[in-house]
Backbone bond lengths (Angstrom), bond angles and torsions (degrees), N, CA, C in turn:
res aa  C-N    CA-C-N  psi(-1)  N-CA   C-N-CA  omega(-1)  CA-C   N-CA-C  phi
1 M - - - 1.564 - - 1.604 106.24 -
2 E 1.363 111.66 151.62 1.374 115.66 -178.54 1.562 116.91 -59.41
3 S 1.315 116.55 -37.25 1.472 123.22 176.35 1.576 112.08 -56.99
4 D 1.453 112.37 -37.11 1.470 117.65 -178.92 1.493 107.58 -69.93
5 R 1.334 118.68 -40.06 1.493 123.67 -179.64 1.500 109.26 -60.41
6 L 1.352 115.13 -43.98 1.474 120.04 -177.47 1.579 111.10 -63.07
7 N 1.307 118.18 -34.40 1.388 123.74 -177.46 1.451 111.35 -75.73
8 T 1.358 121.52 -32.34 1.416 124.96 -170.12 1.595 113.11 -114.32
9 S 1.337 119.09 -4.25 1.383 121.60 -169.89 1.610 113.31 -99.66
10 V 1.275 115.35 153.35 1.498 117.28 170.06 1.484 113.36 -73.37
11 Y 1.356 114.88 -11.85 1.515 118.77 -177.31 1.579 109.56 -92.28
12 H 1.371 107.32 154.95 1.439 111.11 177.06 1.552 110.57 -99.29
13 R 1.312 121.53 -178.35 1.473 122.07 -171.23 1.500 112.85 -63.17
14 G 1.307 117.52 -36.41 1.536 117.41 -179.49 1.544 111.46 -68.17
15 E 1.384 119.39 -39.58 1.455 125.08 173.54 1.493 111.23 -57.31
16 I 1.367 116.04 -49.28 1.444 120.36 -173.61 1.595 110.46 -66.29
17 E 1.383 114.27 -41.41 1.477 118.43 178.66 1.499 110.78 -60.65
18 V 1.338 116.76 -44.98 1.553 117.51 -177.08 1.535 106.86 -72.05
19 Q 1.343 120.05 -36.18 1.513 117.96 173.86 1.478 110.27 -53.12
20 Q 1.412 116.86 -45.71 1.474 121.18 179.22 1.493 111.36 -62.99
21 L 1.276 119.41 -47.43 1.491 120.90 179.10 1.495 113.21 -60.07
22 A 1.363 117.04 -32.28 1.501 122.35 179.34 1.534 111.91 -86.42
23 G 1.275 117.57 -5.10 1.496 119.29 -176.23 1.447 114.90 67.02
24 A 1.346 115.91 36.03 1.410 119.52 -171.66 1.522 115.59 -127.23
25 S 1.367 111.67 21.22 1.489 115.88 -176.97 1.567 113.67 -61.79
26 N 1.316 118.50 -36.41 1.447 118.23 -178.58 1.541 109.04 -68.86
27 A 1.346 118.36 -44.31 1.433 117.51 179.20 1.493 112.93 -64.91
28 A 1.283 114.93 -35.40 1.501 119.83 178.17 1.534 108.57 -60.55
29 E 1.281 118.39 -50.90 1.472 123.15 179.55 1.528 114.31 -56.82
30 Q 1.388 112.81 -36.68 1.464 113.86 178.72 1.537 111.03 -69.13
31 N 1.375 113.93 -41.27 1.478 118.80 179.46 1.503 114.41 -68.82
32 A 1.365 119.19 -19.03 1.443 121.25 -178.27 1.513 114.39 -62.36
33 S 1.365 117.95 -25.16 1.412 122.54 175.03 1.458 114.89 -60.83
34 S 1.255 119.49 -16.21 1.521 124.69 -176.53 1.532 108.82 -84.37
35 V 1.317 113.73 -15.30 1.574 114.54 -178.80 1.556 110.06 -87.24
36 R 1.346 107.60 128.85 1.482 112.48 177.79 1.545 109.42 -137.48
37 N 1.294 118.51 170.86 1.499 119.19 -178.56 1.511 113.82 -103.90
38 E 1.279 117.69 17.61 1.491 116.57 171.41 1.532 109.34 -147.33
39 I 1.328 110.40 166.59 1.539 117.01 -172.07 1.548 109.40 -93.80
40 P 1.302 112.74 123.78 1.502 115.00 176.34 1.533 110.69 -68.21
41 K 1.347 112.24 167.05 1.574 114.73 -178.95 1.474 111.48 -60.61
42 A 1.346 120.55 -48.70 1.388 126.09 -178.91 1.500 110.41 -54.51
43 A 1.349 115.99 -41.88 1.440 118.88 179.63 1.508 113.02 -68.02
44 A 1.333 116.62 -36.80 1.400 120.33 174.92 1.500 115.27 -57.67
45 D 1.327 116.62 -39.65 1.449 125.85 177.89 1.592 108.41 -65.50
46 F 1.313 112.85 -39.09 1.465 122.32 -176.88 1.541 104.85 -63.94
47 L 1.357 119.56 -51.37 1.394 124.88 -176.05 1.533 111.25 -61.83
48 H 1.324 119.05 -34.97 1.455 125.53 -179.23 1.486 111.84 -64.63
49 R 1.374 116.36 -26.65 1.470 119.65 -177.47 1.567 111.56 -88.24
50 Q 1.274 119.45 -10.94 1.426 121.13 -171.12 1.514 112.31 -72.67
51 T 1.301 119.58 149.84 1.507 123.61 174.11 1.529 107.45 -116.31
52 M 1.279 120.74 3.03 1.535 122.64 176.72 1.490 108.39 -155.31
53 I 1.319 118.81 153.17 1.391 127.67 177.91 1.551 108.27 -148.18
54 I 1.360 118.83 136.50 1.404 124.88 -178.54 1.564 109.04 -92.76
55 A 1.270 115.96 133.31 1.549 117.38 -177.31 1.533 109.47 -126.39
56 G 1.261 118.31 139.32 1.431 123.03 167.11 1.488 110.84 -109.16
57 S 1.371 114.31 142.32 1.513 119.23 -179.42 1.541 106.85 -153.09
58 T 1.303 110.52 164.24 1.611 116.61 -174.90 1.446 107.31 -117.86
59 G 1.294 114.87 135.43 1.510 123.28 -177.76 1.610 109.38 -83.57
60 A 1.249 109.34 175.16 1.526 118.62 -177.58 1.578 108.38 -59.71
61 D 1.276 114.86 -35.24 1.462 117.87 -179.03 1.484 113.78 -88.49
62 G 1.277 120.06 8.83 1.497 123.45 -179.18 1.441 113.59 89.76
63 D 1.338 120.15 -9.66 1.422 119.03 -179.20 1.571 114.61 -65.73
64 L 1.306 117.79 142.19 1.448 120.12 177.79 1.524 110.45 -98.77
65 W 1.369 111.91 140.28 1.471 120.59 179.93 1.519 110.93 -131.06
66 A 1.330 114.00 139.13 1.410 121.46 172.57 1.561 110.03 -105.81
67 S 1.352 114.53 129.20 1.439 121.77 -178.03 1.475 112.87 -123.27
68 M 1.361 115.58 151.88 1.488 119.36 172.60 1.512 105.25 -113.18
69 L 1.326 113.57 125.86 1.490 127.92 177.12 1.409 111.02 -108.32
70 T 1.436 121.56 130.74 1.459 122.26 -173.19 1.503 107.62 -133.61
71 G 1.322 112.04 170.40 1.409 125.05 178.91 1.454 113.66 168.27
72 P 1.344 121.72 172.53 1.475 122.30 175.79 1.435 109.03 -66.72
73 A 1.395 114.35 157.53 1.501 121.33 169.35 1.520 112.15 -42.96
74 G 1.326 115.61 124.88 1.467 123.00 -178.20 1.506 113.44 106.71
75 F 1.381 117.30 -8.79 1.475 118.51 179.39 1.464 110.77 -67.76
76 I 1.330 120.36 -14.17 1.481 121.45 171.32 1.550 101.15 -109.01
77 S 1.308 113.91 126.24 1.488 119.25 -179.50 1.546 106.07 -126.10
78 V 1.379 114.58 144.54 1.470 118.93 177.36 1.494 107.30 -104.82
79 S 1.323 115.27 111.04 1.488 120.11 -177.21 1.455 116.16 -76.16
80 D 1.459 114.28 -30.91 1.413 124.80 173.48 1.490 106.40 -164.40
81 P 1.364 123.68 166.95 1.454 124.69 -174.33 1.561 115.74 -53.09
82 Q 1.323 117.62 -18.80 1.470 118.41 -179.80 1.503 111.40 -111.17
83 N 1.244 122.59 6.02 1.523 122.57 -172.98 1.539 110.08 -143.29
84 I 1.349 112.64 136.02 1.396 118.65 175.97 1.608 108.32 -131.03
85 I 1.315 117.33 157.63 1.505 122.92 177.01 1.513 107.05 -131.08
86 I 1.431 109.11 125.13 1.404 118.40 178.16 1.445 111.62 -109.25
87 N 1.352 116.37 120.65 1.539 120.83 175.39 1.433 110.89 -112.34
88 P 1.319 116.49 85.36 1.443 125.31 -178.69 1.530 114.88 -74.83
89 M 1.392 115.72 154.15 1.366 117.51 173.89 1.496 113.62 -77.24
90 E 1.389 116.57 -22.85 1.451 118.42 177.91 1.524 112.51 -69.72
91 T 1.230 122.15 140.84 1.464 127.24 176.62 1.497 117.51 -119.40
92 N 1.373 116.30 -22.78 1.396 125.94 -172.81 1.525 119.80 -101.43
93 D 1.333 113.84 -1.44 1.476 119.22 -173.45 1.466 108.68 -67.73
94 V 1.326 113.62 157.20 1.512 122.16 -178.78 1.498 109.97 -60.33
95 I 1.269 116.27 -27.28 1.503 115.65 -173.07 1.513 116.20 -61.58
96 F 1.268 120.42 -24.55 1.409 120.94 178.24 1.509 113.97 -72.71
97 D 1.352 120.53 -39.89 1.418 122.15 174.13 1.568 107.61 -70.42
98 N 1.343 116.85 -37.48 1.453 116.19 -179.09 1.512 114.87 -64.51
99 L 1.387 116.93 -42.11 1.398 119.12 -178.39 1.562 114.06 -73.55
100 N 1.312 113.97 -23.35 1.500 113.87 173.34 1.571 114.79 -69.73
101 R 1.372 113.24 -19.09 1.427 117.65 177.94 1.577 113.06 -99.50
102 N 1.270 110.45 -35.29 1.528 119.57 -175.68 1.549 108.14 -133.12
103 P 1.289 122.49 113.95 1.468 122.21 -172.47 1.538 112.74 -81.11
104 D 1.378 118.51 -9.35 1.480 119.01 -178.27 1.506 108.67 -66.90
105 I 1.386 112.57 136.84 1.462 117.78 -178.64 1.496 105.95 -147.71
106 G 1.350 111.39 144.01 1.462 120.68 172.42 1.551 107.36 -117.56
107 L 1.328 116.37 140.78 1.436 124.14 -176.36 1.448 114.36 -124.99
108 L 1.247 121.77 141.77 1.517 123.68 169.48 1.612 107.11 -130.56
109 A 1.275 113.67 111.12 1.526 118.29 170.34 1.426 106.12 -90.20
110 I 1.345 120.03 123.92 1.501 121.49 -178.21 1.429 107.83 -142.32
111 E 1.379 110.79 132.08 1.440 122.33 -176.06 1.611 104.97 -107.96
112 L 1.265 115.50 90.90 1.408 119.52 -173.97 1.490 116.00 -57.04
113 V 1.323 119.05 -38.61 1.470 120.33 -175.82 1.474 112.25 -66.95
114 K 1.343 118.69 -23.71 1.416 126.07 -177.36 1.535 112.61 -108.40
115 R 1.257 115.94 -4.68 1.536 126.42 -174.94 1.526 108.79 50.01
116 R 1.325 112.46 50.38 1.561 117.08 171.95 1.472 109.97 -117.13
117 R 1.309 118.22 145.61 1.427 125.84 178.86 1.507 114.88 -150.78
118 M 1.262 113.23 153.30 1.533 122.39 -178.70 1.450 107.08 -141.71
119 R 1.346 114.10 133.68 1.524 119.50 176.93 1.528 110.28 -108.25
120 M 1.321 114.97 143.93 1.520 120.62 -179.39 1.493 103.63 -143.65
121 N 1.286 114.82 149.13 1.483 122.08 164.97 1.521 113.39 -142.29
122 G 1.269 118.94 154.95 1.465 123.31 -173.37 1.479 112.23 179.30
123 Q 1.415 115.48 -156.64 1.353 126.60 -178.85 1.558 108.36 -112.32
124 A 1.373 110.73 133.78 1.501 115.25 -176.54 1.545 110.01 -121.24
125 A 1.333 112.41 155.89 1.436 123.30 172.09 1.547 109.65 -142.01
126 I 1.288 114.49 144.73 1.547 124.00 178.83 1.508 108.98 -94.44
127 D 1.343 116.26 128.86 1.453 118.64 174.48 1.511 111.45 -88.41
128 K 1.299 117.18 -179.45 1.542 121.61 -176.86 1.469 114.94 -63.68
129 V 1.368 120.89 -24.98 1.368 121.62 -179.83 1.515 115.60 -106.84
130 G 1.416 116.21 15.35 1.426 121.13 174.03 1.492 116.38 93.73
131 G 1.326 116.65 5.04 1.430 120.90 176.54 1.488 111.28 -74.49
132 I 1.358 117.50 144.89 1.480 124.79 -176.24 1.444 106.97 -105.35
133 H 1.330 121.64 113.60 1.431 126.33 178.76 1.495 109.33 -98.20
134 V 1.269 117.31 121.84 1.471 118.68 -173.46 1.587 110.30 -122.06
135 R 1.241 119.25 125.25 1.558 122.39 176.99 1.557 102.79 -101.01
136 M 1.329 111.01 124.46 1.516 119.51 -175.12 1.590 109.40 -72.39
137 E 1.358 107.01 137.53 1.515 117.98 163.51 1.534 113.45 -110.51
138 Q 1.307 117.99 -43.40 1.388 121.23 173.04 1.511 111.67 -135.37
139 V 1.417 116.70 142.01 1.426 123.98 -177.21 1.515 107.60 -140.27
140 Y 1.280 119.80 125.99 1.417 121.42 174.07 1.515 113.84 -163.59
141 G 1.324 115.85 153.14 1.520 122.21 -178.41 1.521 108.62 -90.01
142 N 1.408 112.80 154.74 1.401 124.87 175.99 1.475 113.04 -116.93
143 C 1.308 119.54 158.64 1.472 123.03 176.61 1.466 114.30 -68.13
144 P 1.401 115.40 166.93 1.509 116.47 -177.26 1.492 115.88 -87.52
145 K 1.441 118.39 9.91 1.402 118.85 -173.23 1.540 113.48 -64.81
146 Y 1.361 112.59 146.73 1.463 123.14 171.25 1.574 109.27 67.31
147 I 1.221 124.67 14.77 1.514 124.58 179.00 1.526 106.47 -96.26
148 Q 1.323 116.67 121.63 1.447 119.30 177.81 1.517 106.87 -88.04
149 A 1.329 115.19 130.46 1.460 119.49 -170.96 1.554 109.03 -75.96
150 R 1.322 116.42 122.27 1.461 125.09 173.72 1.583 108.73 -134.30
151 E 1.357 111.83 154.23 1.542 113.75 171.72 1.505 105.04 -129.44
152 Q 1.326 114.77 155.86 1.478 124.41 -175.80 1.491 108.36 -113.03
153 P 1.318 121.35 107.83 1.416 121.27 -176.28 1.547 112.39 -61.08
154 A 1.369 115.01 -38.71 1.433 115.79 -172.65 1.522 108.32 -161.57
155 I 1.363 114.54 162.47 1.499 118.39 175.80 1.597 103.47 -94.85
156 D 1.283 119.12 127.99 1.469 123.74 179.23 1.552 107.22 -104.82
157 D 1.293 116.25 117.29 1.435 121.38 -177.48 1.570 105.55 -80.22
158 G 1.312 119.37 72.91 1.462 122.23 177.44 1.476 115.23 -80.97
159 I 1.309 115.87 165.04 1.467 119.70 175.46 1.544 108.81 -91.70
160 A 1.311 115.29 117.65 1.446 116.05 -172.45 1.521 111.53 -91.28
161 Q 1.323 111.46 139.76 1.505 121.55 175.90 1.524 109.98 -107.85
162 V 1.297 119.33 120.28 1.456 127.36 -174.46 1.533 108.77 -100.62
163 I 1.381 115.56 124.37 1.505 117.21 -178.54 1.628 101.77 -128.52
164 R 1.346 112.32 131.51 1.492 118.59 177.11 1.514 110.81 -97.36
165 H 1.320 118.20 142.04 1.474 121.95 177.36 1.465 111.71 -130.20
166 D 1.269 118.13 156.67 1.442 120.47 174.41 1.504 112.66 -102.16
167 S 1.282 119.06 -7.64 1.474 125.04 -176.90 1.494 111.64 -163.19
168 L 1.327 116.75 161.06 1.458 119.91 -179.64 1.582 111.35 -73.32
169 N 1.327 116.53 134.03 1.447 117.25 170.67 1.487 109.24 -97.36
170 D 1.381 114.75 -177.17 1.488 118.65 -172.38 1.498 109.06 -66.91
171 A 1.357 121.02 -38.56 1.444 122.41 170.84 1.449 118.21 -53.09
172 H 1.346 111.99 -43.85 1.472 117.75 -179.30 1.544 111.65 -61.46
173 K 1.369 111.90 -41.53 1.448 120.10 -172.63 1.539 109.37 -70.46
174 Q 1.328 115.68 -33.33 1.501 122.80 175.18 1.492 106.75 -66.99
175 W 1.315 118.50 -49.38 1.392 119.72 177.06 1.561 116.63 -54.61
176 I 1.278 113.39 -45.96 1.478 120.40 -177.37 1.500 110.91 -68.03
177 T 1.295 118.43 -41.47 1.456 121.01 -176.51 1.526 112.49 -78.57
178 Q 1.342 120.31 -10.37 1.421 122.17 173.40 1.516 114.39 -100.37
179 A 1.332 112.32 -8.68 1.444 118.90 -175.08 1.582 110.80 -66.33
180 D 1.394 115.01 148.48 1.463 124.15 170.22 1.437 116.45 -107.27
181 T 1.350 114.95 -6.01 1.480 124.03 -171.75 1.526 110.20 -152.72
182 F 1.357 114.45 137.42 1.486 116.25 163.93 1.484 107.57 -149.74
183 F 1.296 118.63 175.66 1.491 124.18 -178.04 1.494 106.47 -123.31
184 I 1.350 115.34 151.77 1.491 119.11 -176.87 1.547 108.12 -136.96
185 A 1.342 112.03 140.48 1.467 124.02 176.99 1.507 109.87 -117.41
186 T 1.374 114.24 129.30 1.493 116.38 178.81 1.561 104.85 -142.09
187 S 1.345 117.21 172.23 1.422 122.96 179.17 1.526 110.10 -153.77
188 G 1.292 116.68 136.02 1.405 121.86 172.95 1.434 112.42 -73.26
189 I 1.415 115.73 173.58 1.439 120.31 176.16 1.454 117.43 -68.33
190 E 1.376 114.65 -15.70 1.515 121.49 178.47 1.520 110.74 -93.00
191 G 1.331 120.33 4.83 1.398 121.23 -174.40 1.560 106.92 106.62
192 K 1.279 118.52 -117.77 1.434 126.53 169.98 1.502 110.57 48.66
193 T 1.295 122.63 60.17 1.453 124.75 179.80 1.520 108.04 -69.59
194 D 1.371 110.41 144.59 1.456 119.18 -174.01 1.529 110.81 -133.57
195 A 1.354 117.92 139.27 1.446 121.06 169.74 1.505 110.11 -118.45
196 S 1.321 114.72 142.28 1.482 120.29 -172.56 1.479 107.28 -144.31
197 H 1.405 112.17 171.91 1.450 120.93 175.95 1.546 111.26 -114.67
198 R 1.302 116.83 149.92 1.426 119.59 169.67 1.594 105.88 -135.28
199 G 1.319 114.17 143.32 1.538 121.86 179.46 1.457 112.47 -143.10
200 G 1.310 116.57 165.65 1.482 122.51 176.55 1.534 104.48 176.95
201 A 1.346 112.44 -179.72 1.419 121.95 175.07 1.598 110.10 -63.99
202 P 1.309 117.76 145.30 1.531 117.01 173.37 1.496 111.98 -50.17
203 G 1.328 115.07 131.07 1.437 119.22 -173.20 1.464 117.40 99.82
204 F 1.328 115.68 -6.83 1.497 118.16 -172.87 1.610 109.97 -70.86
205 I 1.300 117.97 -13.27 1.452 118.08 170.69 1.521 109.38 -102.16
206 R 1.308 114.69 135.78 1.471 121.66 178.57 1.601 111.71 -114.49
207 I 1.185 118.74 143.26 1.454 122.90 178.08 1.537 108.43 -110.26
208 K 1.364 115.73 121.71 1.408 121.59 -178.02 1.544 103.70 -123.71
209 G 1.303 115.11 114.32 1.531 117.56 -174.16 1.502 110.34 61.73
210 N 1.323 115.57 -121.18 1.482 117.54 173.52 1.498 116.94 -104.79
211 E 1.388 111.82 13.89 1.470 117.00 -177.22 1.567 114.34 -103.51
212 L 1.267 119.92 144.93 1.367 120.72 173.88 1.545 104.39 -99.96
213 W 1.347 119.78 128.32 1.376 129.01 179.51 1.565 108.20 -103.30
214 I 1.264 117.77 119.49 1.513 121.12 -169.70 1.543 107.85 -128.63
215 P 1.323 116.48 121.88 1.460 119.48 177.34 1.520 111.14 -71.23
216 D 1.349 117.65 142.33 1.404 123.10 176.23 1.496 105.83 -110.55
217 Y 1.377 113.97 119.72 1.464 122.27 -176.60 1.497 116.95 -92.53
218 F 1.193 120.59 172.48 1.531 122.43 176.37 1.563 105.98 -66.63
219 G 1.385 107.10 134.47 1.534 113.44 179.75 1.449 115.40 -140.10
220 N 1.263 121.31 -132.74 1.532 122.57 -175.62 1.515 110.23 -91.55
221 S 1.282 121.17 0.35 1.462 123.35 175.60 1.566 111.76 72.36
222 M 1.286 119.91 6.65 1.435 118.52 177.18 1.525 111.29 -85.21
223 F 1.264 119.98 -28.79 1.422 121.46 172.71 1.499 113.44 60.36
224 N 1.425 118.54 40.43 1.379 121.16 176.37 1.519 113.65 -62.19
225 T 1.299 119.40 -49.17 1.427 126.19 -179.48 1.567 111.32 -63.81
226 L 1.367 115.62 -53.81 1.459 118.73 179.47 1.468 112.87 -65.01
227 G 1.386 118.37 -38.59 1.414 118.79 173.05 1.421 116.01 -53.46
228 N 1.354 114.79 -42.86 1.506 118.62 176.50 1.521 114.91 -61.90
229 I 1.393 109.19 -47.36 1.555 113.53 -179.77 1.584 110.97 -61.78
230 H 1.373 113.36 -31.98 1.560 115.13 -179.33 1.454 114.82 -58.11
231 V 1.400 112.86 -33.97 1.467 116.10 -176.40 1.556 112.17 -109.83
232 N 1.333 116.74 -10.87 1.528 121.72 -176.66 1.497 105.71 -146.58
233 P 1.372 122.83 103.29 1.424 123.91 -178.50 1.494 117.28 -68.55
234 R 1.305 117.29 -17.93 1.475 123.15 -175.26 1.477 108.56 -66.39
235 T 1.364 118.24 123.29 1.423 129.82 -170.09 1.486 111.92 -139.35
236 G 1.318 114.59 145.53 1.464 118.68 170.59 1.589 112.85 -121.10
237 L 1.270 117.07 138.59 1.450 119.78 177.76 1.524 104.82 -118.71
238 L 1.382 112.62 152.88 1.523 122.39 175.61 1.534 105.94 -135.15
239 F 1.315 112.59 124.12 1.498 118.86 172.70 1.557 106.76 -113.45
240 V 1.333 119.03 136.79 1.373 127.91 -179.22 1.525 107.45 -117.28
241 D 1.327 118.15 129.90 1.452 126.67 168.05 1.477 105.76 -86.01
242 F 1.381 118.21 100.16 1.484 117.31 -168.25 1.532 110.07 -75.33
243 E 1.285 119.19 -13.34 1.388 120.32 177.14 1.566 116.54 -80.32
244 T 1.314 113.55 -33.94 1.480 121.20 -179.12 1.538 113.83 -107.16
245 G 1.367 118.41 -25.15 1.391 118.87 -173.10 1.541 111.39 91.90
246 N 1.265 118.56 -5.66 1.559 116.86 178.22 1.556 106.55 -68.80
247 M 1.346 106.68 152.03 1.467 114.72 -176.41 1.531 108.76 -135.21
248 L 1.349 115.16 147.52 1.465 119.38 176.69 1.532 107.01 -127.09
249 Q 1.320 117.80 116.77 1.466 127.45 179.22 1.498 107.51 -101.54
250 I 1.336 119.81 120.04 1.404 124.22 178.15 1.541 113.60 -121.15
251 T 1.315 119.48 129.86 1.491 118.48 172.17 1.519 107.22 -115.05
252 G 1.349 112.45 149.19 1.513 119.52 -174.11 1.452 111.82 -174.95
253 L 1.333 114.01 -158.97 1.473 119.62 176.02 1.487 109.79 -119.53
254 A 1.376 114.64 144.25 1.496 118.04 -179.92 1.518 106.41 -128.36
255 R 1.335 113.03 158.06 1.462 126.29 176.91 1.480 110.27 -136.93
256 I 1.326 116.41 161.23 1.513 121.60 177.35 1.509 108.69 -107.23
257 E 1.248 120.25 132.06 1.472 125.25 177.25 1.603 106.72 -108.13
258 W 1.327 113.85 124.24 1.555 115.85 -175.71 1.487 107.59 -109.98
259 D 1.317 120.63 -4.35 1.439 119.95 -173.67 1.543 111.44 -80.82
260 P 1.344 114.01 116.06 1.558 116.93 -176.68 1.465 114.94 -63.19
261 S 1.338 119.98 -17.46 1.440 118.23 175.37 1.513 114.52 -69.51
262 L 1.367 117.92 -11.00 1.441 121.45 177.05 1.573 112.17 -92.81
263 F 1.351 117.96 -5.95 1.449 120.72 -171.13 1.540 113.25 -85.31
264 G 1.375 116.97 -5.79 1.486 118.09 178.56 1.592 109.45 -55.73
265 G 1.295 111.24 139.27 1.460 119.48 -178.00 1.532 113.02 82.46
266 F 1.304 118.97 0.76 1.470 123.50 178.69 1.514 107.00 -121.48
267 P 1.313 115.38 77.57 1.504 117.52 176.29 1.564 113.31 -50.60
268 G 1.302 114.45 132.75 1.435 116.17 171.32 1.528 115.58 87.87
269 A 1.341 115.29 -10.92 1.439 121.82 -175.95 1.608 109.90 -65.64
270 E 1.279 117.11 133.63 1.442 119.42 170.81 1.550 106.35 -109.77
271 R 1.283 121.31 -12.63 1.464 125.45 174.85 1.537 104.72 -160.04
272 L 1.364 116.37 168.74 1.483 118.89 174.12 1.508 105.50 -124.69
273 V 1.300 116.62 142.08 1.468 123.38 163.94 1.512 109.38 -104.36
274 V 1.344 117.12 126.35 1.423 121.38 -176.76 1.562 106.15 -113.13
275 F 1.278 115.49 124.92 1.392 121.32 -171.65 1.583 113.24 -120.59
276 E 1.270 117.80 128.55 1.471 122.86 -179.53 1.525 109.52 -110.56
277 P 1.365 115.51 110.16 1.504 119.95 -178.29 1.537 109.19 -64.28
278 A 1.357 112.33 148.12 1.446 118.17 174.64 1.580 108.66 -122.28
279 K 1.308 117.06 -50.83 1.466 123.59 178.17 1.473 113.90 -131.25
280 L 1.272 119.33 148.50 1.517 124.70 -175.12 1.461 109.42 -134.04
281 I 1.316 110.94 142.94 1.532 119.42 172.65 1.492 105.65 -127.48
282 E 1.424 119.57 120.80 1.440 122.72 179.84 1.539 103.33 -109.45
283 T 1.323 113.27 132.79 1.493 119.28 179.64 1.502 108.37 -120.14
284 V 1.291 116.77 113.61 1.490 121.64 -179.20 1.547 107.16 -93.51
285 S 1.289 115.75 137.13 1.484 123.04 -179.32 1.531 109.93 59.99
286 A 1.351 118.08 55.85 1.376 123.25 174.14 1.554 107.45 -70.98
287 S 1.294 117.14 174.11 1.491 124.60 -170.09 1.521 113.04 -63.10
288 A 1.385 116.63 -49.29 1.440 120.72 -175.31 1.538 111.34 -85.73
289 K 1.286 119.73 121.28 1.414 122.85 -168.74 1.541 111.53 -130.67
290 K 1.370 114.15 154.15 1.504 120.94 164.35 1.485 113.54 55.49
291 W 1.311 113.54 54.70 1.493 122.68 172.50 1.423 108.00 -72.06
292 K 1.383 119.85 134.45 1.385 124.41 -178.00 1.532 109.85 -96.34
293 Y 1.352 113.04 120.79 1.509 123.07 177.66 1.531 106.08 -67.21
294 I 1.365 118.49 131.48 1.424 122.07 175.11 1.609 108.14 -112.34
295 N 1.263 119.51 -61.90 1.531 119.67 176.95 1.550 105.86 -160.07
296 S 1.401 111.00 166.17 1.442 120.35 177.13 1.473 107.53 -89.39
297 S 1.396 107.80 157.98 1.537 117.31 175.41 1.523 110.68 -63.13
298 P 1.390 113.15 135.16 1.382 115.45 175.46 1.542 116.27 -66.65
299 F 1.326 116.76 -12.67 1.419 124.80 -177.82 1.536 110.93 -86.07
300 N 1.304 120.50 -9.41 1.445 120.34 -179.91 1.452 111.61 -60.60
301 P 1.367 120.97 129.21 1.476 121.27 172.60 1.519 110.74 -57.20
302 K 1.275 115.49 141.33 1.561 116.11 -178.90 1.467 109.14 -82.96
């Protein structure tokens, strides 16, 4: 019964309900065994190599934001199996104000060049010099699907220019509809903020009116992101221009569309996520610059 799953599962109500709607409950339960509350040794080594990490956080008004934090290899350190410290180069990102008000954080460590990623969520605190201390609640790996391989030759300590917008302009729309990658932050009603990756062939995102229509492809059947949206529509998206390092952070409301009659023109879609932007932060000359494209994921629908 559903109440029994809620009492014994690593999943919350929204995740379980979406798993049931997708007919994926059995697969989700099998994958639940991969979720732990500490960082394995191999994962600690993986984190130490990374030069960026994606983070999801919640603002004072309840808005969700996705952020990219960067630094040289070693800027993420594992102090013990349940605690990490992130010392990012960024100092003005919305995440700092957000975490001072709400400690729930979702993290995605992703190594684009090797198509490896690891998701974490927990409780965060900011120290006096801007370090982010996170105590782990959930830690688990994800498959390499839909990750476009890129490598980052170096970290460029550029001077960032932050521009706030109330709506998408034509340049933003072109950026989004040509993107092959974005990141998404969501949170369930119990907290448990999550950060995740989405990818596809350039053009996989469509814009209809003021809404972004995004195909949801076959994945690990855990439905962490969609389970959050199912119970809490507040969502944050992050687009990165990998050639320039410019970033576009968008917060707004998302919903899930299950009607197959809407999937035309979205090859491979099993559902759609429809996102309506509310507020935008554009950062020109962000820290991480000039990522070199290598090749696209072989899993991308054609």
